NUSETOR-682357 format. One record per residue (C-alpha): residue in one letter; z, y negated, x. Coordinates in steps of 0.1 Angstrom, whole numbers, plus 5000, padded with zeros to 4 digits. Layout:
% NUSETOR-682357
aZYX ...
This chain:
% NUSETOR-682357
m552621271290 r553021301328 l556021181348 t555620871369 q556120891406 k559620751404 e560620991375 s559321291395 k561421181424 f564421131401 v563921491387 e563721631422 a566921431433 y568821491401 l568921871406 t570721831440 a572521491437 t576121461430 s575621181406 i573021011384 k573520681405 e572620901437 a569521041420 a568420701409 h568920561444 s567020861459 a564120801435 g563720431446 y565420251418 l567119941435 t569519781408 n572019891382 l571520251395 s573920411370 s572220251340 q568720301353 g569520661361 c570920721326 r567920551311 v565620771331 l567621091324 n567521031286 r563721031285 p562321351268 r559621411293 v562221381321 q564521631303 e561621871299 a560821851335 i564421901347 q564622201324 a561322341336 e562422311373 r565722471367 e563722761351 r561322771379 l564322771405 s566223041386 v563323271387 t562423201424 h565923261434 r566823531411 l569623341395 t571123461363 p574323331345 d576223641356 v575223571392 l576323221390 a579623311373 e580423561400 n579723311427 l581823031409 l584623281406 r584423361444 a584422991451 y587522941429 e589323221448 r588423071482 a589522721470 d592722881457 k593523051489 a592822721509 r595022531484 d592022311475 v593022181441 m589921981437 g587722271447 m589422491421 v588922211395 r585222191404 a584722561401 v586422581368 r584522281354 e581222451366 l582222781350 g583022591316 e579622431319 l577922751325 c579522911295 g578722631272 l582222511267 y581622151271 p579621941246 
């Protein structure tokens, strides 16, 4: 089944948004943004579209898990030098996600 126009906008926004709520807002949902976003995100066709777009982007930009890990390690080191604790936490969290350490 094809995505609706809002679902397509959600997929596009989800890949760059900082939250599901932000992605839902960008897609044009008007109320209960967090719950609407969660419902849309849990639709199998939306999950498939997100995965397909991630794969397309990784090929287009020549991204591999190793390249991403190296970049995240550099981001951690820069955050550490700047004494940016939240930046360090975000880098570690992203590395953990990349390595599949979170359910």
